[in-house]
C-alpha positions in Angstrom: -35.9 -22.3 0.0 -37.9 -22.8 3.1 -37.4 -20.7 6.2 -35.5 -22.1 9.2 -37.5 -24.0 11.7 -34.8 -23.5 14.4 -34.7 -19.8 14.9 -38.1 -19.4 16.7 -39.1 -16.7 14.2 -42.4 -17.7 12.8 -44.0 -16.0 9.8 -47.4 -17.3 10.5 -47.2 -17.6 14.3 -45.3 -20.1 16.5 -47.9 -21.2 19.0 -48.9 -24.9 19.0 -52.3 -24.1 17.3 -50.7 -21.8 14.7 -48.0 -24.4 13.7 -50.7 -27.1 13.6 -52.8 -24.9 11.3 -49.8 -24.2 9.0 -49.3 -28.0 8.6 -53.0 -28.7 8.2 -53.9 -25.9 5.8 -50.5 -25.2 4.1 -49.2 -21.7 3.3 -48.9 -19.7 0.1 -45.6 -20.0 -1.8 -44.7 -23.6 -1.1 -46.1 -25.2 2.1 -48.5 -27.9 0.9 -51.7 -28.8 2.7 -51.3 -32.0 4.9 -54.7 -31.9 6.7 -56.2 -34.7 4.6 -53.0 -36.9 4.8 -51.8 -36.7 8.4 -54.2 -37.7 11.2 -54.9 -35.0 13.8 -53.0 -36.6 16.7 -50.0 -37.2 14.5 -50.2 -33.6 13.2 -50.3 -32.4 16.8 -47.1 -34.4 17.6 -45.5 -33.0 14.4 -46.3 -29.5 15.4 -44.8 -30.1 18.9 -41.6 -31.5 17.3 -41.3 -28.6 14.8 -41.7 -26.1 17.7 -39.0 -27.9 19.7 -36.3 -27.6 17.0 -35.3 -24.1 18.1 -35.3 -24.7 21.9 -32.1 -23.8 23.7 -30.3 -22.7 20.5 -28.7 -19.3 19.9 -28.5 -19.4 16.1 -26.8 -16.0 16.0 -23.6 -17.8 16.9 -23.9 -20.8 14.5 -23.2 -21.1 10.9 -25.0 -23.4 8.4 -22.8 -26.4 9.4 -23.7 -26.0 13.1 -20.2 -24.8 14.0 -20.0 -21.9 16.3 -18.4 -18.7 15.0 
């Protein structure tokens, strides 16, 4: 199972460059390399999107269905 992209806790760093690098180079244990498949500008947009997933969320008060507890 992959880690959450919504909790703003990044195993390999959460800066724009670090997320871009994770997408481009992949990560051990399951994240494939996408650098040869996704063009650089699109990968940059994807990194921005992934980083935005956790903005404004307090996941400590949400369960897996998104309902607050």
